[in-house]
DOZANU-36669 format. One line per 10 residues: number of its first residue (from 1); for each residue x, y, z of C-alpha. Coordinates in steps of 0.5 Angstrom, whole numbers, always signed. Example, Ala and Ser with C-alpha at 12.3 -4.5 7.8 and 13.67 -1.06 7.14 Angstrom:
% residues 2
1> +25 -9 +16; +27 -2 +14 $
//
This chain:
% residues 97
1> -1 -1 +0; +3 +7 -1; -1 +14 -3; +4 +14 -10; +0 +10 -16; +0 +3 -17; +0 +0 -23; +5 -1 -24; +4 -6 -17; -3 -8 -20 $
11> +0 -9 -28; +5 -15 -24; -3 -17 -22; -5 -17 -28; +1 -20 -32; +0 -26 -26; -6 -26 -29; -4 -27 -36; +0 -32 -33; -5 -37 -31 $
21> -8 -37 -36; -17 -34 -33; -20 -30 -36; -20 -22 -34; -22 -16 -34; -18 -9 -31; -23 -4 -28; -21 +2 -25; -23 +0 -18; -21 -9 -18 $
31> -21 -15 -22; -27 -18 -25; -24 -26 -25; -27 -31 -29; -25 -39 -29; -29 -46 -30; -27 -48 -23; -25 -45 -14; -18 -48 -15; -16 -44 -22 $
41> -20 -37 -19; -15 -39 -12; -10 -41 -15; -9 -35 -20; -11 -31 -14; -5 -32 -9; +0 -31 -17; -3 -24 -17; -2 -22 -9; +5 -26 -10 $
51> +7 -22 -15; +5 -14 -13; +11 -13 -8; +12 -9 -3; +12 -10 +6; +5 -9 +7; -1 -12 +0; -9 -13 +2; -14 -17 -3; -20 -17 -3 $
61> -25 -23 -6; -32 -23 -7; -34 -30 -11; -40 -31 -14; -41 -37 -15; -48 -37 -21; -50 -44 -22; -56 -45 -25; -53 -41 -32; -46 -39 -35 $
71> -46 -33 -36; -40 -30 -37; -39 -21 -34; -38 -18 -41; -46 -21 -41; -48 -19 -35; -46 -11 -38; -49 -13 -45; -56 -13 -41; -56 -6 -37 $
81> -54 -4 -44; -59 -6 -47; -64 -3 -43; -59 +2 -43; -58 +3 -51; -52 +6 -50; -46 +4 -47; -46 +4 -39; -40 +9 -39; -40 +16 -38 $
91> -36 +21 -45; -37 +27 -40; -32 +23 -36; -27 +21 -41; -27 +28 -45; -25 +31 -38; -18 +28 -40 $
//
């Protein structure tokens, strides 16, 4: 944990997910990881956690195990966007850059 940008350390964690071969999407507030089996998820999370340098590393894990369907995370976003009739992002925020 540092006060400055964590981009370099987050990149190390994301690289570990690449190496683990899991599906993921990084966003400003975290990373969504998708796997078929819980063991694969835990291995990937451990690899990402260990990839970060520092004397204190915090990893928060929330598991959503929906067993009735095989819906992917991006499909959930697609469903929201279909209801909205547009992308689920504000272009105002991007224009400010």
